[in-house]
C-alpha positions in Angstrom: -6.1 6.6 5.2 -7.1 4.8 2.0 -10.6 4.7 0.6 -12.7 1.7 1.6 -12.8 -1.1 -1.0 -16.0 -1.4 -2.9 -15.1 -5.0 -3.7 -17.4 -7.7 -2.3 -14.5 -9.8 -0.9 -16.7 -12.3 0.7 -18.5 -13.1 -2.6 -15.2 -13.0 -4.5 -13.5 -15.4 -2.1 -16.3 -18.0 -2.8 -15.7 -18.0 -6.5 -13.5 -20.5 -8.4 -10.6 -18.9 -10.4 -12.5 -19.6 -13.6 -15.5 -17.6 -12.4 -13.5 -14.4 -11.8 -13.8 -11.9 -14.7 -10.3 -10.6 -15.6 -11.2 -9.5 -19.1 -10.3 -5.9 -18.3 -6.8 -6.8 -17.1 -4.0 -7.5 -19.6 -2.0 -10.7 -19.2 1.5 -10.3 -17.8 3.8 -12.5 -19.8 7.3 -13.8 -19.3 8.7 -10.6 -20.9 7.1 -8.5 -18.2 8.5 -10.6 -15.3 11.9 -10.9 -16.9 12.2 -7.1 -16.8 10.5 -6.5 -13.5 12.5 -5.1 -10.7 11.7 -5.0 -7.0 12.7 -1.9 -5.2 12.5 -2.1 -1.5 13.9 0.9 0.3 16.3 0.2 3.2 14.6 0.9 6.5 16.6 2.7 9.2 15.6 2.6 12.9 15.2 6.1 14.3 13.9 7.8 17.4 11.2 10.4 16.7 9.1 12.4 19.1 5.4 12.6 18.3 2.6 14.2 20.1 0.9 11.6 22.3 -2.5 12.1 20.7 -1.0 11.6 17.2 0.7 8.4 18.2 -2.4 7.1 20.0 -4.5 7.8 16.9 -2.1 5.9 14.7 -1.9 3.0 17.1 -5.6 3.0 17.3 -5.8 2.2 13.6 -4.4 -1.3 14.4 -1.2 -3.2 13.5 1.1 -1.5 11.0 0.9 2.0 12.4 4.6 2.6 11.8 4.2 1.5 8.2 1.3 4.0 7.8 3.3 6.8 9.3 6.1 6.0 6.9 3.7 6.0 3.9 2.3 9.4 4.9 5.9 10.8 5.2 6.8 9.3 1.8 3.7 10.9 0.2 4.6 14.2 1.7 8.2 13.9 0.5 7.0 13.0 -3.0 4.6 15.9 -3.1 7.3 18.3 -2.1 9.6 16.9 -4.8 6.8 17.2 -7.4 6.6 13.4 -7.8 3.2 11.7 -8.0 2.6 9.2 -5.2 2.6 5.5 -6.1 
């Protein structure tokens, strides 16, 4: 679903922390973290009937297929509500 990363993760994982250029990212100080809130929606188990080929396609994407289905439903919900996706 998401665009492939253009990051060279193999090269990046070989760098020391001091070698990683973070100059384009602002520092997040204590004030940020003291005000930060974690919002984790409550999950509810449901039974849903999906077309077999749709389910097979999602499962074929690997582990986490239920999370991806949930994400797509959330984005659809937000679009219908006029809210931009996160």
